[in-house]
N, C-alpha and C positions, 0 to 999 in steps of 0.2 A: 481287264478293263483299265486302262489308264486313268489315274487319278490324278486331276487337276484342283488346285487350289490349297485353302489351309493353312499356307504361308508357316508363319512360326509354330504353330500349332502342328502342323504335319509334319515339320522338322524334329518336333519334340518327341513326337508319338515314335519316329523313328530311333531315336537318341533317347533311349531312357536312360542309361548309366551317365551319360553324358549330364542330361538336365539333373540325376541327382547326385552328380558329384558338384555342380553347382550349386546346389542348394546347399550340399553340407560346405559348402566355402560361405555362402552368406549366412548361416549358422555361426560357425567360428568368428568370422569377422565382427558380427552382430554382439554376440556375448563378449569380445574383446574390447568394442567401443561403447558397452553399457557398463561393464567395470570400469572404463577412464569418465563416464559422464559423469560433472559434477550435478550434486543435488540440491535443490532449495526450493522455499516454499512458493515463488513466483519468477518467471523470466527477471533478468536483467533490467532495471529500470531505471536511466538518469535522469531526474526531471532538470527542464530547463532553468532550474533557480541557483543562484549563489545567497549566502548568508554571510552578514558580514555580524559579529559581536563584539561590543565595546565595554569594559568595564572600569567604572570609576565607582567605589563602594561608598555608600552613604550619601551620593549628592542627587540631591531632588531629580526630578524628572524635568522642572521648568529649568535648568541650572543648566543638566543634560543636554535639553532639546537645542540651548542657545549657544552652549559651548563644543558643542559635540555632534546632534544630529545635520544640522544643518549645513555645515561644513563637508561633511563628509557627503549629505547627498548631492549638493553642489557637484561633487565630483564625480559622483556613479551614475547622477544621470547623465551622463554625456559616455558612457559607457558605450562603447559600439554594440547599435544592435538591440539594446536592451528597451524591452516594451513598457516596462514597469516599476517605478521605486516604490517602496512600501517601508515605510517604520514604524514602529514600537520602543518610544521611552519610558522605559520606568524608571524606578528609585535603582539610579546606581547600575544601570545597563540601558545600551542600546541595542535592538536589531534591526537591521536595513534588508531586506531582500530585493533583490532583483530579478527581473522574471523577462526571459527570452521564449524567442521561438522553439519548437521542438525541433527544428531542424539544425540550429544553432549547434556547434562544434563546443561544447559547455568547458571543454579543457582550455579551448581560444580564450574564450569569456572569462573564464576564471583568473586566467594571465593580464588582460586588459584591465579588468575590474582591480585586481591587485594593485596594478600601477596607479593607477586612481587613487587606492586608498592610501597607496605611498606619499602621494602628492598633498592629500587630505590632511596627512599625520603632523605636518609642519608647523599645522593651524591649531592641533589640539592639545590641550593643558599636559602638565608634566604628568601629571597626577596620574592618567589612567592606564591599566594593564594593555601590556602589547595587544592589537587589536586581530582577533581572528576572523579569517578569510576561507570559507568551504563551498564544498557543493553540497546541495540537500543530498546527498545519497542515501535510498536506503539501507545499503551495504555499511555506512555508519552508525546504524541501531543498535546495540548491543545484543549479542545472540544469548548470553547468558548473564543476569547479573546475581551478586550473592551478598548478603548482608553478613558482614563478620561480627559476632560478638561476645562478650565473655562475661562474668560472674565476679571476675578474680583480677581485671584490669579497669583500671580507669580510661576513659574513652581517651584521653591524651596519650597512654601507653599505646592503647589499639589501635588509635589512627597511627602511630607511629610505627607500630608492628606491623601493620597491615601496608604502609607505605611502602618499608624500607625492607621489610622479610618476605611476605607472600606474594605480592604484585610482582615481584622480580621473578616468582618462579616462573610464570605464566607469561612475559613476554614476548621469549624467545622461540617458544612453541610453535610449530607448523601451522602456518595460517593465520595467527593471533596476529591482529594489526597494533592492538593498544592495549594496556590493561588500567583502566581511568579509576582513583580514588576517590571517594565524595562524602562530606558528611564529616561528623566527628570534630574533635578544638583540636590543634595545635599547640604545643607549649609556647610561650613568649617569655621573656622578662618584663614584667611593669616597675616603670619607676612612678611612682605617686608622692608627689612634694603635698607639702604643709604649706599652702601658699602663704600663710600669716608669717610663720617662723621664717620661709625665703626672703619674704618683702623686708622681715625687721633686721637681716643679715646684708641690707644691700642687692639680695641678687634677684633675680627674673627666670621665669624658664628659657630663654635663649643661653643662658649662660649652662644651665644644663646641657642642654643641645649642643654647644659649640664643645663642652668638656667631653662629653660622650664620643663626639665623631672625632673629634682630634687624637682621644687616647685608643680608640681603637681602629686603628689604621695600619698596614705596612707600608714600609715608604722603600722605594728601591734607593740607593744610595751609588750605583754603579759598580767600576769594577776597580780591581787590584790587580795591578801587573806586576808579575815578579819572575826571576829566572824560571823559562822552564814551563810556566804556571800563569792561569790569572783564574782571580778567585772573584764570585762578584758579590755585592753586600746589601745588605737592609735594614731597618732598623724595623726591630720585631715589637709591635706594638698592640697587637687585636687580645681585646680581652676574653680569656679563657677560664674564667666562672666568676659566679654570681658575684663571691665577697670580693674580688677583685672592681667587679663595677660599684660595691659599696665605699670603699676605701678611695672609689677617685677623689681628689683635691679639685673643689669647682668655684674656691674663691680663700679669701683672706681678711680676718677683722683681728685687731690688737696683736698684730704679731699672731694671731692662732690660725691654722690651716682647718680650713671648712670642710670636711669631706661628706660626700654625698648623703650618707646615710644620717646627718643630722637634719638636714633638711626635707628629707624622704625616704620611704620605704622601697627598697628593689627588694620585689617578690617575684621569685619564680613561681610563674603560675600558668597561666592558660588562656588564650582567647575567648571570650563572650560564647557560650553556646547559642547562638542564634538562630541555629538550621537542627532539627534534630530528626535521625533517620530510626525508624524500626521495622524489623520482619516480624508480624503475628504479635507485636505487642512489647518486641524485645528490642531493646535499645544499639544500636552498633553503628558500623561503618560501610558504606555502600561498595562495591568492587564490580566492575561493569568490565566485561571485555568484549572488545570489539575485533568484526575478523577483518581479513584482508579483501579489498573489492573482489576479486576471484575466489576466493577460498569455498570451498566446500563446507557449509552452516553444521551439516550433523557429523561433520570428519573433526572442526574444529572443537564441540561441545563434547566430543566424544574424548577429543586429547585432553580436553580441560578439567574434564569430572575424572580422568584416568590421572594425570596429574595430584588433583586435590585428593585421591585417595592414596595415591602412595607417597605423598605428605604427609598424611594423616598415618601411615604406616611407619613412617620413619621417624613419627613425633616433631618433624618441624613443625608442625600446625601442635601446638604442647598442647595438653589436656585441660579442660575448662575454656579454651576457645573455639567456639561452635560457627563453623561456615556454612549457611542455608541458601540455596536456591532460591531466588523470588520469582525471574524470569527466565525461560527456559525455549527459545523458540524451537529447538530441532523436537521437542516433544507434540507440537500441532503439525509441524512438517511430516516426522514419520507418521502420525496419525492419518494424516491427508493424502500423504501417496500410497498407504499401505490399502486407505479405502480407495483409492482411483484404481491401483491394482488391482483388487479385487471386485470392482466392477467393468475392469474389462476381462478378468477371468470368468466373472459369473456371465457375462453378455457372452462370449466366445462357446461357454457350455449350453446356454440357453438356444445361441442359434445353431450348433450342430444337433440339439435334440428336435430343432424344428428340420431340420435335412432329416435326419433319419426317421422321423416320423412321415415322411411324405416320399425317401427312397426307400426305405423299409430296407437297406441293405447299411450291414456297417462296415464294410469293404471301403464303399463309397461313402459313407458319411466321414470313414479316417482320410478320405485325400482332403473333405473340405476340412477335417481337424487340423493335418499338417500343411497346409497350406497357411492356415493362420498364424502360425507362431513363427513361420519362416520370412510372411510377409512383417510380422513384427521385428525380426531380425532386421530386414532389409530395412526398414523403416529404420532402427538405431543406426542402421551406419551412413545413414543420409542426414541424420540427426546431430550426427558427430561430423559429419562433412560440413555441415550445417552452421558450428559452434553452438549447439542449443545445448540447455541444461534439462535434469530430469527434473520436472514439477507438476505443480498442480494443472497446469495448461498442457506441456507436453503428454501426462498421463492419462488425460482428460483426451484429449486428442486420439489417443490410440484407443481409449473407451469407446469414442465415438466411432472411430474408425471400426473397429472389430466389426460392426453391424453392415457396414458400408463394404469390407474385405470379402464377403460369402458373397455380394450380389454378384458380381462377374464370374468367381467360380463355380456357383450355382447353376449360373445361364450356360454357362460353357459344360458344365457336368451331366445337366438334365439334358441339354440337347444330345449331348452323346450316347446317351440314355437310349433317349429316344429312337436314334437310328439302331440302336444293336438290339433294341425292341421288336424292328423292322428285319430281322438277320441278316443283315450286311457284315459282312467281314470285318472284323477289328479295324485293321485299317483303312477300311474303306467308313465305317460308321465313325471315326474321327476325325478323318480327314474332310469328307460329307459336314458334319454336325460343324468342325472348325469353319468352314467355308463360310457356312450358314450366319453364323455368332459374330467372326471376327471383327467386321465391321460395325455391328452395335458394340460390342464390349468396346472396342475402341473410341465409338462416337460419345458413350454413354460416359467413359472414363473423362473424355475430351471437355464435357458438357459440367462434369463435377467439378472438374478442374477449374473452370472457364469462370464459374460460379462463384469459387470462393478464392482465388488468385487476386482478385484485385483488394482483397484487403491485405496483400503483403506489400501494398505501394500507400497504403494510408497514413497519415503522422497522428501525434497526437498521441492521447494516452492505452486508445483505442489500439492504435498501431502496436505501440510498446510491448503492452498486456494480452494481446492475441495473436501478436504475428506468430510466434512459436506455435502457438495450438492450429492455425490454418498451415502453418506448413507443417507438421506434424502430418494434419492427415490428409494434406497434400499428398504428403511422400506414402501414406497408408494407400491411398486410392491407386496411386502409381504403381505400388507395388502390389496389390490385387489384380491389375491388371495384366504385368509381365508373368506373374503365375498363373491367373488363367488362362494363357496363352501357352506356358509351357510345362508346368508342371500336372496340372489336373488333366491336360489330353494325354500327358506322357504315361500317368496312371491309370486314369481311365480305361484307356483303351487296354489295357493287363486284364481289368473285372471285366469278363464277359458275361459271367453267369448273370441271368435274369431272373431278380427275383419275385418269389411267388410265397414268401414267409406269411400267415396271419395279417401282421403288420400292414404288408406291402397290398395284399387282399382288401381288406377295410380302407386304407387311402384311395386305391385304385376304383373302390364301390364309393367312396363318396365324392372323390372328384370326377367320376363318372355321372353318379347322380347331378352334381352342381352344373356339370358342364350341358346336360342336360336342359337344367331349369334355365340355367346362363342364355343357351342359346335361345329360347322362348322368350324371357325376356327382352334382349337383344330386338329379336325378330319386330317386338313388340312395340317396344320403344322408337324402331325407326321408323316407325308409322308416326308415330307422336314428339317427333324428336325436337322440332320448335316447341313445345312445350318443356321436355324435360330440358334443353338448354335455359328456358327462360326461368325455369326453379334453381338452377345453379346459380344465375347471374343473379338473381335475388340473394339467394343464401351469402353469394360473395356481397352484395349492398347492405346486408343485415350485418355483417363481420366488421367493416369498417371501420363502423364506431368504435371500437375492441382500440385498434390501431391509435385510434384520433384522441382518446379522450386521456384527461389530464392523470391517471393513474400510472404517472410512470416514475422511473429511478434511473440514475445514471448504471448503477453495478447494482448486485445484489448484496443486501445485508447478510454478512459474514458472520456467525457467531462462533467466535474463538474460544470465548470463555472469560476474556479479559477487558474488566471494567475501569474504568478512570475514573476517579471522582475526585473536583475541583473543591475546595472551600475558601469562600471570601467573608472577611467578617469587618464591625466597623472600622477605619484608621484609627491608629493610637492605641489599639488591644496589642497586651504585651504578649511574647510567643510563651509564658506560662498560661496565660488564659487560653487563648488559641488552642494549647495544648488541651487542656483540660476539654474543650466543645470536643476536637477529634477521639481523642479516646471513648467518651460517650459511643461516637457514632462508630468506631473502631467495636464497642463492645456487641453492638446491633447485627455488625456483619458477621461479626465472628461467629454468633449465634446462629450463624442459617448454616444450614450439614450440607449446603453446594459450594460453601467457601473454603477453599482450599490453603491458598497465601494471604494478606493483606501486608502489603509494602507500603508505607506511611514515610511521606515526607512535611515537616511543622515549619514552619518561618521560611518557605522559599522553596528553591527548586533547585536540581543539579544539573550541569549538563558537562560532559568531561571531567577536568579538574576544576572549571569553574561551576562559582554558585550565586545564586539569585536569592538576596536576604530579603524577606517583605515578612514581618512578625505576622499579619495581618490575612497570611496565605497558606493554605495546605493542599496537599497531591496526595491521591492514595490510586495505588492501583491494587485490583484483587484479580486473583485467578480463580475462577471457580474451577468444578473437577471436571474432568471430561464430559461432553455430550450425554454419553452413552451410560453416565454414571448418574445422571441427574433427571428430574424430571420434569422441569421448568427450563425455559429457556433464558437468555442474557436479560431479554427485554424484560420478561414476567420478575424475575430477580431484582432488576431496576425498580420497579412501578412497588411492589412490594419493598424493599429496601425505603423507596422515597415515600413511603406513608409513614413509615415508622418515625424516617427522621423527622417530617412535620409533627408527629404525635410529640414529638421531643419540646417543640418549642423553645429553641436559643434563639435568644434577639438578638436580633443585628446579625444572624449569620445566613448566609446564603450557599447552598449547595448543590451543584451542578454532576449528575450522575451521567457517563458518556456510556455509550457500547462501541468504539470505534471500528473495530473490523480488525484486519490483517493488518500487524504492523506495517507501516513506511509505504502503504498504498494510498496516497492521494490520488482526491479525481480534480483536484482544483488548488488552488494557493492557497486559500485560508485553511483554517481549522475545523470550521462551522456548515451545515450542512445551506445554511441561509445566511445571508450575508447581505447589509443595507449600507451604503455611505453616504453621510451628511454632510455636506459641505457649505461653508460660509466664514463671514469674517471674526464676526464677535464669539468665542468659545463659550460663553457664559450663554449666548445664547442658542447655539447649536445644544449645549446640554437642556437646556429648558425643551427646544423641540425634540430630541432622542426622549428625553422623560416622557411626553406624550404620546411618541410613536411607541414605543417601549409598554405600554400599557395597554396599546391599543393590540401590540401582538400578541400579549400575554393572554386577550381573549379569544384570539385564535385556539382552536381545541387539537388542531394539529402540529401544534408548533409546542417545544419546550425549553426551557435552560435560555431564555429570554434574557439576555443585557447587551448592554452598551460599554465601550471604552471608558464616557466619561462619568460612567456611574460612582465609580467611586473615587472620596479625594480623601486629600493626606493633609495634615496641619503640617504646615512649614514656619521654622524661628527666622525672621526675619531680620537682621540684624542693619539699621540705618547711621553709617557715621556722619558725624557733626563735621564735617570737612572743614570749616574754617576752626575750631579748636583743635581738628586732630594735627593741623597744620601749623598752629601756635605750637603743638609739644611735640613735632616731628614723627607722628604717625602715621603711617598708609593702610591700605586695605590687607597687606600680607599680614602686617603686624597683627589685626583683629583676626582673621582669616586662621591665623597659627593659633593664637590663643583660645579661640571658640572650637578649634579641632582639639587642641588639648583638653578642653572643658569635656567636650561631648565622648567623642569614640576616643579619643587617645592619637597622637601620632606617630607612626614608625619613623624613631632616629637613626636605627640603626640595627646591626645586627649581632649576635651571638653565636660564636663557632663553638660547636662540640661535638668530636669526632667526625663523620661526614656529613654532619649537618648544619644549618645554618636556623636559627631561631630570632625572630622579631624581637627588639628591644623598643616597647612602647612608652612614651609619656602620658600617662593622664592623671586626671583629678581624682579626687573619691568620689564613686558614683553615688554615695548617701549625697554627698553636698550638691549634685546635678539633678534635681529631683524634680524640677520644672522651670520654665522658660524663664522667669524672672531671676532666676538662681544664677544665669548668666551676668547679670550685673555684677555681681559679687568677685567678678574674676579679675584679679590685679594684672595689670598691663606693664606698670613698672614700679619698682618698690621705692619706699619711701625715703628721703633723702634731707638731711639737713635739719631734720625733726619733723618736717610734712608728711601730711599722711600716703597712703599708697594712691597711683590712678587706677582708677576703676573702671571696668570696661563701660558700666554704666555712665561713668562721667563725660565720655564721648558718643557714645551711640546709643540708638532709640532701640529696644527690643520689642517687638509686637509677634501675633500667631496668626497667620492669615491658610487662609483655605486656596491649594493649590490641588491641580489633575495630578491623579495618582499615575494615571497611564497617558500617553499621548499618543495618537494615531495621528500621522502623514502619509500621503499617496501624492507622488509627484511635485513635494516640496511644498504640501496645501495640508493645513489642519483637516482633519476629514475627525467626527464619530461613527464608530462603525456600531451597528447594530447586530446583533448574531441571536442566531436560535438554532437548535437543535430538532429535529423532525421526533415526532412523539411516536409511540408504538402504535404500528400499523399504518401511519399515517405515510404518505408519497411524496415524492419532491413535486411532480405536477400538480396535485391537487393541492397543496401548501402554497404554491405559487399562484396560484388563480387567485385562493383566500387572500391572499398578500396584496395581489393587484386590485381589488377591491377594496380592500383598506386603504392603499397609499389615494387611492381617489377620493377618498372621505380629507385627506388630509390638507388645509391650506399653508403652506411653506412662508415664511418672512419673507420679502423681495430681495433677493442677492442670495438666497439658499436655496441650493440642490441636494437632490436625491437621487443617488443610481444604486445600482445592483454589484452586488459582489459574490462571492458563495459558488453555488451550484449551475446558478441559471445558464450562465454563458456557456458551461460546459454540456449543460444539458440541449440548449438551443444549436452549440454547434454540430452534439453527436445526431439530434435528428437532421441536421442538413447533410452530415456524412452518409448517413442510412439512406437516403432518397438517392445519394450520388452511386452510393453502392449497389441498391440495390438495380435503378436503371442500367450501371454499369456490366453488373451480372448478367440481367436481361440480355442485353447485347450482345455479349462475348456468346451465349451460349444460342443465339439464334445466329452467329459467323458461324461458329463449332458446326453446326447442322448445317447451316445453308451450302459451308465447302465438303461434307459429308454427302450430302444429296445431288448435290449442284442444281439444286431447286431452291424456289422460296416458300411453294405451297406447302407441301408437308412441313417442313421448321414452322410454319407459322401455326399449323394445327396443332403441334406439340406443344408449341410453346403458349397455346390459349387455354391449358390443359394448367400450367404454372397457377396463374393467381387463385385458383380455387383449391389450392391448397393450402389457402391462408383462412378458409373457413375452419379446417383441422386447428388450423393453433389459435384461432380466436375461439372454438370450442375449449380447449384445453385452459386456455387463459382464463376463460370464465367461469370453467366447472372447478379449477383448482384454486382463483382469485388472486393471480399473479397479478404484481404488477408488471408494466412492460419495462424491458430495462435493454442494457446491451446484447448479453448474451441471447435473448428471443430473439431481435433482430440479427442477429449473428444467424442463430439457426434458423430464421425465416429464410434468408438469405440464401444459407445453405441447400434449403430446401428445391429452392429453384433447379439445382444442377441434379440432386435426388430425383425429382418427381420425375423427371424428364426421361430417367431408364427405362422406364417400363411401356412410357408412351412410345418410344422410339423404338423398344423392342417389337409392339405392337402396332407399330405403322408399317415395319420393317417386314412383319410377316404377314400385314393383306397386301402388300407388294407382291409379294411371294404368290401370295393363294391366288390373283387376280391375273398374273401370268398362266394361271390353268385353268380359270375358269374368268369368262368375259362378265358373269352377272355381279354388278359391282353387289348387291345386297348378299348376296350367299357366300363372295368372298369375304368381305367385312365377319358376318358369321362365323363361319369356319375359323377364320384365323385367329378370331378372338375368344372360341372356344379352344383351341390348340395351346393358346399361352395363357390361358387361367390356371392351372398348374405351374408355371415359373413364376408368373406374376402374385401369385401367392404365397409361394416357394421364397422368393426374395424379399418381397415385401414384408413378410411375416419374420423371415430367420432378421432382416434388418432392424426389426422394431424390437425384437427379442434382445436382440445383440446389445441396441441400446438402452435396453429397457432398467439396468439395475442403477446407468446412470442418471436417469428419471426419476426412479425413486429417490433417490439421494440419502443413503445410509451414510452417518455418521461425520466430523469434522473435515471441512472443506470441499465436501458436495456441492456446498450454495451457491458457488460461484458459477456452477455449469452445470448444474440441475433445471434453473429453465432455457438452457442451449437443447438440451436432451429432450426436454418436454416439449418445445415447438416441434423438433423435429419427429418425436413420436408420435404426436398427435396427428401433425401434418401429414406423415406419409403414411400412414393408417387414412386418414381419410381421400388422399391422394389415390390411394387404390381402387376406392371408388370412382373417383375421378376417371382413372384410366379405363376402368372396365365398362363400365358406362358414358361418361361425358367425349373420350376421343374417338370412338366408334361411330357415334352419332354426329361430332363433326367433321371428320374426316368422309364420311356419306355424303354430308351436306354441302359442303365446298367439291366433292370431287364429282359428284350428281352434276353441280352446276358446270364443272369442267365440261364433264362429259358432254350437257346439253350442248354447253356452246359450240364444243369440236362436232358435235352431231349437224349443229346448224349449220358451221362455218361449210363444212363437208357438203350439204346440201344446197348449200349458197351456191359452192364454187360447180355441181352439177348441174 
């Protein structure tokens, strides 16, 4: 008998050795690509944001706003394609963020913004540090951070050693971009004049400044031409010792030279310790290692740790110095990837167990078992070609794909086995079976791809975060189709033994019993099909509120065991007093058994080599032990700690605790879940209104950590010059500014070279003399002359203390007050926004003042809109694929009608497990569109085949669904079991994809009932109408 059909499967059956060699090639290539794939926690995410940071030590926020923020904003606002410009101005620091659309080339935007910044620099004060401009790239977050501490070294020496020696051993390591130092204190030479003695000798601060600057310089004097040679020359005047500074002559009186040490103390000291760093209660220096953008995080950390071990072995790190890791991204990455890989392997094993139970034959089961790793290797090859990395998204995609991998292979294998049971010859059985299922396999694969491919073309964070997941799943689905059409028939045709073992007999008996009962059920349901269809429609209607409720979030909460704490006290507090508060809180946290490390910053914050000094602020980062080593979640830990902190009753101290989730993953431009922006003309009015709104927000139980940007005020010394008096004396504002700076924090007037390092020379008054604002009145501006008294600052200026904003927020060049809050434990974003909207309706704003949303609301609304677009597009593309396959619309519509009812299963899962709606759930629901139709396609295809042999529609439907019961049960259960480990969600990193897997598992489980019950009824109903109309038309013609 001549065998026709079978296509690629028929060729594979005839060429098993060729197929095997191709499979081996795929394995080798897959392993080669796998060894070269970069490893990271998340796909590479480049946010469309640029940040500019400008520092000017000690300058109040109001002055920074007038002298820096306004000028820079004006230029940056006209950056091409800029959507939004926001700024935050604090004591001595301005941070400006420019936001672009996600489609913008961020490198082009950075160049354009840099050009605008260069133009603004010409209008900025000379005292500012060079502005920093950078992309807000998660790769810039340190991959590992250390605190260097010692009982044998002072903080000055420890800072110098860490900067000069330790950090240099890391900066040239493979993959390392920078080794940044923060905290500690640096050496400086302080000149502390005796005001009265200086004035009595007719000298002023300016004499000291001019003497130091003129004496501490190298001046080139040109070249000396000689026969056959040329020599350059200079006057070497650099000061090379502290004693040389002390002996500098600064004036003369009665023929006596006045040396600097006669009118001032010259002290080899250090800068004030205004920022304190600790690791587990031990003071030290922060060393942060940043990786290069495309470097492998795990590899970089491993190289750094190896280098650290080597330095200790070689005594480069001397005894008595401890280098303690306080954050290490690789730990969470390794554990997350391990858990994702475990889920994939566990899923594959469970899927194979299902196959073995149904087939009862180990050799046939091993065919499926071999198909899974080959498909995964094929997927790795495609990942390499696509430039993907190995992360929780791609591994999660493989874990999800494992369940879907076996679908096509089972269909082919089971059909070949069914023909073999008819005692057909091996080649005939394989070819006939392949010819029957080639079309459905290609159709089901095409619908799977059609349902999820639209995700690859969406923008925003969703596209950045999930595109690699979708690519991986798509690659796995494509690989499963190729293997189902090649490897499976090639091997299955060689296994001709008909299973007759106890397991097979038991399953045959069970399936036979189910088929008998199922046939009777379908026969009965066909008589009441309208009622059954109505019941399904009712179930769908009841499930809709689950998808439209306020129980929604953007992304699942990730418990990576990292807690951030921010503490703010009353303005004017000293670093010492703030530190005493922080130490009491440290003790509480250290006593918790779940606490692994505590990293503390008191008096400000550190970013790179820059730092912000704010005595009334402190930050802590707590790393908890891994999730499998503790009995409580991070949120439960926070709840317990917050209660204990409240019991301390520290007056004026506000403590905010956050469980941020994955470092570098931001769903919006701000830091908090909830953000409201208040805009108006008068800042004082805005503060009053913001206080009222904040009080109302604190009454919403779903919110915590409520605060607003104008809440904290700072005392500011205001010196007002008597201009007429100053004019008479020849004084100007610069004279007053220099005198005041000298009195308060001192002025850096030159530098001091020793070896390869440069140290500041600072002129300052004794701190004990400047202990209150009115002490500034006693600053001597000019010395006495002709027996007259010296001129004091109080003679030409008024000094007063003012309340000024501690932080000034601006958006699009206008002042705003930002109100922010975090979600309480168990609260969802959607529910919180509903209550927030109700609160806003009760607020009566003054005329001219507006309030609008920031935070995650816009991102949530955009996600909801994208979900609807994706849902509609997926349904349309699946319909198109099936219409092409069937060259008809009736059967595709019948199959597509089964899709919405899978949502009943998803809704049941969400309700039962009490999950909030999130992007992964929507992704899983949309993925179901392609998966659910697989069984329906096979079922309708077999009904069509049966109708060719049986003109009775009812009998054809019953016989087809009875025969397809086994493969439908087999494919559905194997897919569900393959995804089950991911749905259960063991260990770190599982929270991101667990909701997706839950949606698929519950939806697919329910869709099995839809395929087995609803699809036959809908098919029967539509085709009964079609046959009746066809008969009526024929009757009318005759």
